[in-house]
N, C-alpha and C positions, 0 to 999 in steps of 0.2 A: 504493500500500500504506500510505503514511503517512496518507492521507485515510481509508482504510477503517478502520484502527486507531483513528484519532481519532473516527470516527463510532460505533464500538463503545464507546469510552470515554465518549462523550457520552451515549449511550443508557443505559449502566449508571449513570452519575451522575444522570441525569435521573430514572430509575426509583427510585434510592435516595433522592433528595430527596423524591419523591412518597410513598414509604413512611414516611420520617421525619415528614413533615407530617401524614400520617394518624395516626401514633402520637401526636403531640403533641395532636391533636384528640380522642384517645381512640377512634379507629376501628381496625378490624382491618387487617392487611396485605393487599395485593392479590395475587391468584394470578397465575400465569404467563399464563393466558388473558386476564385483565383487562389486564395490562400489554401483551400483544400488541395488544389493541385500541387502547391508547394509542399504541403505536408506529405503527400504521396511520394514526391521526389526525395524528401528528407528521410523517409522510412526506407526507401529502396536504395539510397546511396550508401557509400562505404564509410562516410565520416560519422554517421550517427546510427550505427546498427542497433544500439540499445533501445531505440524508439519502437522497434518491433515487439519488444517484450510487453509494452503497455497495450491495452485494448484500443482499437481505433476510435470508438465512439466517444470516450472521454476526451481524447485529443481534439476531435472535431468540436466538442462542446467548448473547449478552451478558445478556439477560433471564433465561435459564436459569441462567447463572452466579450471578446475583444471588439467584434463588430457592434455589439450592443453598447459597449463603453463609448465607442466613437459616435454612435447615433445619439447618445445622451449628451455628449460634448457638443455636437453641432446644434442640438436643440436647446442648448443653454441650461440643461438640467444637472450637469456634472462638470468637473474639471477635466483637463486633458488626461488621457490614460497614462499611467506610470508603470514602470517595470515592477514585477513582483519579486519580493525578497524571500529567500529561503527561511523557513521556519515560521512564516506568518500566513495565516489563511490557507494552509495546505488542504486541498480537497480535490475531488474529481467526481464526475457525474455520469451515470448510466441512463441514457434517454430511451433505450429500446426495451419496452416492457416484455417482449417475447423472450428475452434472454434472462429475465429476472424471475426467480422462483422464491416464494415466501411460504414458510412452514411455521405458522404461529403456534401450533400445538406443541411443537418441539423447540420453539424459540431459535430458529435458524433461518438463514437466508442464503440463496445461491446467487453469486455474482460472477460474470465472465472473467476468466483467468484467475479467479480467487477461489472458486469452488464454494462448498457449503461452509458457512461461518455461523458459529453460535453467538447469540447476543442476549442481552437483558432487555426484555420487552417493557418499556416504560408506559405504554398505553396500547390499547387495542387498535389495530389498523383496520379501518372501515373503508369499503369501496374497492374499486379496481385499481391495482398498482399502475402508475403511469411512469414514474422515474424514481431513481434512487441517487442520493448524494452522500458520499462518504467524506468525512472531514476529520481533521486532527485538532485536538484541543487539550493542551497541557498534559501530554502523555496518554491521552485517551482517544480512541477512535469512535466516532459517532456516525450513525447512519440515519438519514432523514428520508422517509418514504412518502412520496407524494401520491395521493390517490384521487380518484374521481368517483362521485356518487351523487345520486339524485335525492333531494330532500324536499319535503312539502313546505309550503309557506307557513312559518311559525306564527302562532298567536301569543302575544305577551301574556305571561301569567301575572305579572305585576300590574298595578293600576296607578301608580304614583308618577308625578312629574317633579323633577328636582333640579336645582341649580347648584353648581359647584364652583367655588373660588379656590384656586391653587395659590399656595404661598410657601414661605420658607420656615417660619415659626410653626405654623399649622400647615401640614401638607395639603389637606383638602378640607374645606369647610362647606357643609351642606346648608341649603337655605332653611332647613327645618331646625337648625341649631346644632346638629351633630358635627363632629369633626374627627379627622384622622391625624394622629401625631406623626411626625416624620420619623423614618427609620434611621437615616444618617449612616448608611453602610460604609461610605468612604471615611467618615469621621471616626467610626469605631475602629477601623483597621489602619488609620493613618500612621500611628506610631510604629506598628510592625512593618508597614510598607516603607517608612522612612529609614528604619534600621537596615532593611534588606537592600535598599537602593544605595545606601552609604557603603555597605559591605561590597556591593557589586562594583562601585567606583574604585575601591582599593585593590581589586583583583586585576591580574594581568589579562588583557583582552584576549578572548578566545581560548584561554587556558581551561583545564579541566575544572578547577575551582570556580572559574568565571561562569562556565556553563551550569554548574550546580546551583550557584547563587542566582543566576538568571531564571532558572526554573522555579526557584523559591519566590521570586518577584512575580512571575507569571501566575503561580498558584494563589498568591494574595489578591492579585487583580481579578482572577476568576472567582474567588470567594466573594469579593465585593460585588461583582456583577450578579452572581447567583442570589445573594441576599436581596439585592435590589429588585431583581425580577420576581422572586418569590413574594416579596411584599406587594409589588404592583399587581401580580396575578390575584392574590387574595383580595385586595381592595377592589379591583375592577370586577371580579366575579361577584362579589357581594352586591355592588352597586347595580350591575346589569341585571341581576336576578330579582332585585327588589324594586326596580323602577322601569317604567315603560318609556319615558322620554327624559333624557338628561341633557341639560344645557351647560356648556362650558365656555371659557374664554378662548378666543382664537389667538393664542400667544405665539409670538415670533421668538422662540427660545434662542435661536442663533444670534439675533440682534440684541437680546437682553443680556446674553453672556459674552458679548464682544469685549475684548481687552481695552483698557483705558490707558495703556502705556504710551500711546502716541508715537512720535518719531523723535529723532535726535534734535531736529530743528524746532519741533513743536511738542515738547514732552507733555504727557497727560497729568491730571491732578487726581489726588487720592487713589493712586494706583494700587496700593496695598489693600485698602478697604474694598475697592472694586474687585480685586482679585479674590478676596475671601467671599464676596457676594456671588461672583461667578461660580466659584467652587461649590457653594451651597445650592445654587440653582441647578447646576448640572448633576449634583448628587441626588436631587429629588426624582429625576427622570420624568419630567412633565410630558414630553413628547411621547414617550413610551406609554405613559398612563393613558393619554388620549387615544393612541393607536389601539391598545388593548381594549379600551372601552368601546371603540368604534365597532370592532368585529364581534365582540361579545354581545353587544346590544343587537346587532344584526342577527346573530345566531338565535337570540331569544325573541326576535320579532319587534324589538324596540328601535329607537332612533336617537342619534346624537346630533345636537344642534350647537354649532360654534357661532358665537356672537362677538362683535367688536369689544375689546376690553377697555376702551378709553372711558375714564370717568366712572367706572363701576363702583369704586370704593369711596368716591367723593360726592355721590349723588344720594340725596335723601329718598328712601323708598316711600316715605309718608307723604311728602309734599312735592318732591321732584326738584328741590333746590340743589344746584351743583356748585360747590365751592371748595377750594383747597383748605379753607379754614374749618370745614366740617370735620376734618380729621386732625385733631390737635396732636395726637400721638400715633404711633404705628398700629396700636391695637384698639384705640378708642375712637368712637364716632359720635359726634354731637352736632346736630343740625343747628346752624346759627339762625335759622328762620323760624322753625316750628319747635325746636328743642328736642326732637327725637333722638334717643340714645340707644346704642347697641354696640356689639363688637364689630369692628371695621370689616373683618373677613365675612361675617354673616351678612352684613349690609351688602357687600359685594356679591355674595351668592344670591341674595334676593333680587338684586338688580339684574344679574345674569339670567335668572329665571324669568323675570319680566320681559327682558329683551328676547329671550327664546320664544316665549308665548306670542310676542309681537311678530316674530318671523312666521309663525304658523298662521296668524291672522292675515299677514300680507300674502300668504299663499292661498287664501280663500277658505281657511279652515274656521269653522264656527267655534270660537273659544269664549263664548259669553259666560259659561259657567266655570271658567278656569280659575284656579286659586293656587296658592303656594303649597299645596299638599294634596291629600286625598280628601276631597270635600263632597261626599255624597255618592250614592250608587250610580246616578246618571252620569256624573263627571268621570267616575272610574271606568264605566263602560265606554264613554266617549274617548277617554285617553287611550284605552287599549285598542279601540278601533282606529284612531288616528295613527298611533304608532305602527300598527300593522300595515296601514295603507301607504304611509310615506316612508317606511323603512327601506323599501327597495329589496325586501327579502323575498325575491322571486326564487323559482327553482334554479339552483346554481350549482357550481362545482365547489366542493369544499376540499381544501388541502389539509390533509392530516399528516402529522409528523410523529415519528417514533424515534427516540434517541436510544442508541445502543452503545454500551460500554464493553 
């Protein structure tokens, strides 16, 4: 598997070097079919006979990944493709379902040129197998099995609509007053990570002890990511199962966590404080929280509504007065016009819910009976019907993943 992943990395880098050379000469980029002919010549040549050891389909998928990377670059969705480094993101993909055999009863899978492999089944694989991706992560090999199956349009079991305000002190504050405390997985492991990185800097680069310490650093980073994902999965599962419509802020996390260092000619201000704030924002995983909430609500027949975040924590939900003076402190909210008082995060969540309901009204949905919670059987039935109608939960293809160690 290490050799197969290395062959895919080599083919990707070789094709990328060819594309860069053609660009420097003023020529156009090669298509996938042209690169596939180059791959055939590489495999049949005398300079790279070891490419024949790897299956052909994963090598072709590496070329397709490069073509997709260039398409995203030309469309402005991503940066220019870069060369892959050894030891980072090692993986290869089998796209031909006819060559893949899955035996869940005995926890084994058959892959071309690898044979039958035993695995630990983390979840049941539902549907027809379409493709399999094998990846390496911190000394463990994982297999992701993509399947296709038909599902009926779900009807949401929950009947509530809620607004959620994301923050640093409080991870998520709901419009009904409940809130989730932040996990702070990076902050918990920051001391151990700092010691490991300091030890890595003292080692001779690429020595045996350097590789051992580098693996320790990777394990700590993996533990931080696993803790964060587990926390987010638990939070999003609970919210999606108990609410039919969820309203959140359309936050631009990349802009919010941008560095304030500036340049040598125009240095930034409060760089250290902004750096700590950026670290806290990125440690929360706001984008991943929204992504998980989106697909889990779709699975349950609900809907996620993203509203503009401007002024949500400075607008009074009672009288609608918006002013920066309404928020004297980070946590307190006191309207200077009508005197309404509450926690600033809950005020933001209520305003987010109000804007989400306004989005439904703009779409032509009758929201006359809407309120900030579950208010009556008629409203609960209306909420469930609305969520089912606008969720876009048609008969679709679901991608199921199974991780194998």
